[in-house]
C-alpha positions as CSV (number, residue, x, y, z in Angstrom):
1,M,-48.6,-108.4,-122.7
2,K,-45.4,-110.3,-123.2
3,L,-42.3,-108.4,-123.9
4,F,-40.4,-109.8,-127.0
5,A,-37.6,-107.2,-127.4
6,S,-36.0,-104.4,-125.4
7,T,-34.3,-101.3,-126.3
8,R,-30.5,-101.1,-125.7
9,L,-31.2,-99.0,-122.6
10,Q,-33.8,-101.5,-121.2
11,A,-31.4,-104.4,-121.9
12,A,-28.5,-102.6,-120.2
13,E,-30.7,-101.8,-117.2
14,A,-31.9,-105.4,-117.0
15,L,-28.3,-106.7,-117.0
16,G,-27.1,-104.0,-114.6
17,V,-24.6,-102.5,-117.0
18,S,-24.2,-99.3,-118.9
19,V,-25.3,-99.0,-122.5
20,S,-21.7,-98.6,-123.6
21,T,-20.8,-101.9,-121.8
22,L,-23.7,-103.6,-123.4
23,D,-22.6,-102.3,-126.8
24,R,-19.0,-103.3,-126.2
25,R,-19.4,-106.7,-124.5
26,V,-22.9,-108.1,-125.1
27,V,-24.2,-106.9,-128.5
28,P,-21.3,-108.4,-130.5
29,V,-22.2,-111.9,-129.2
30,I,-26.0,-111.9,-129.5
31,R,-28.5,-111.6,-132.2
32,T,-30.2,-108.2,-132.5
33,V,-33.1,-106.8,-134.5
34,E,-32.4,-103.7,-136.6
35,T,-35.7,-101.9,-137.4
36,E,-36.5,-100.1,-140.6
37,W,-36.1,-96.7,-138.7
38,G,-32.6,-97.6,-137.6
39,S,-33.1,-98.6,-134.0
40,R,-31.5,-101.8,-132.6
41,L,-33.7,-104.0,-130.4
42,I,-32.5,-106.8,-128.2
43,P,-34.7,-109.9,-128.2
44,V,-35.5,-111.0,-124.6
45,S,-34.7,-114.6,-125.7
46,E,-31.2,-113.5,-126.6
47,L,-30.6,-111.9,-123.2
48,E,-31.9,-115.1,-121.6
49,R,-29.5,-117.2,-123.7
50,Y,-26.6,-114.9,-123.0
51,L,-27.2,-115.2,-119.2
52,G,-27.8,-118.9,-119.4
53,E,-24.5,-119.6,-121.2
54,R,-22.6,-117.6,-118.6
55,T,-24.3,-118.9,-115.5
56,V,-22.0,-120.9,-113.3
57,P,-22.8,-123.3,-110.4
58,P,-22.0,-122.2,-106.9
59,S,-18.3,-122.5,-106.1
60,G,-18.6,-124.0,-102.7
61,T,-20.9,-125.3,-100.0
62,A,-22.2,-123.3,-97.1
63,S,-20.4,-123.8,-93.8
64,S,-22.4,-124.4,-90.6
């Protein structure tokens, strides 16, 4: 089964940050899903977009 959205805890763990860091730094710049019961879900596609926009090429070449 394909995962479409994560909880804030799952998203934070996937990014290697705390939930408070996720809420402070990531959630304000991504789209989220607010459920009828008040939970906020993070779409996997938004996490992928967030990472893709911040991925930088290697800064140098390997020395032999």
